[in-house]
N, C-alpha and C positions, 0 to 999 in steps of 0.2 A: 664299460663304465657308463654310468648314467649321464655324466656331464663331460663333454669333450673340452679340449683346450680352446677351441673356437667359441664354444658355449660360454666358458668362463670369461673370455675376453669380451664377448658381447655383453655379458652381465655387468662386468666392471665398467665398460664403456657407457652403458646406459645409466648406471647408478653412481659410479665413481667419477673421478675427474678425467679418466682416460683408460684405455685398455690395459696399460701397464701399471696403473695405480691400484695395486692390490691391497694397500695398507690403509686406505681411507675407511672410516667407520661405516659410511654408507655402502661401500662395496662389500665389506665383510658382512654387514647385516643382510644385504641382498643375497649373498652366497649362503649364509646360514638359513635364510628363509627358504631358499630353493631346496637345500638339503633336508630341512624339516618337513617340507611338503612331500618330498620323495619318501622319507622314512614313514610318514603318516600313511601314505598309500600302501607301503609295504606291510605295515602293521594291521591294516584293515584285512589283508588276506592271510597274514600269519600272526594271529593274535597271541600265540604263546611264545613268541620270540622275545624273550625277556632281555637279552643282550641288546637288541635293537631298541627296545623300549628305554633301557638305561641310557643308551647313546642319544636318543631323542630328548630325554629330560636334560641331559648335560648340554646339548646344543641350544635348547630353549633358554637355559640359564646363561650361557655365553652371550646369546643374542640380547637377553634382558640386560646384562651388564653393559654391553655396548650401547644399548638404547639409553640406559641411565647416564652413561658418560656423555652421550650426545645431547641429552636434555640439559645437563649442567653446562656444557660447552656452548651450545647454540640452539635455542628453542626452535628457531625457524627451520634449520636443517632437520631437526627431529620431526617436526610436523610434516615436512615435505616427504621424508622417507616413509613415515607411517602411512601417509595418504597414497603414495605410489605403490607400496607393497600390500596395502590392505591389512595391516597388522592392527590388532586392537590392544589396548593397554591391559 
């Protein structure tokens, strides 16, 4: 698997409130971003893998929904996570 349990804990600890806080919007956005980057790399090598392309589009939509939620909830948290992960609008 491309992301181990320790890797996920580290990701949630860095971007969430703690390593066991998997439900925070920032942690989920960070996880989705990691998965999106992984799938993008896969698609560069396998450009005809349409199932992965569909999964990638769905993940981007989920991340966008969470970012929209976060901008309505707290603009400062939104700006911080955008800056940390290097996501553009």
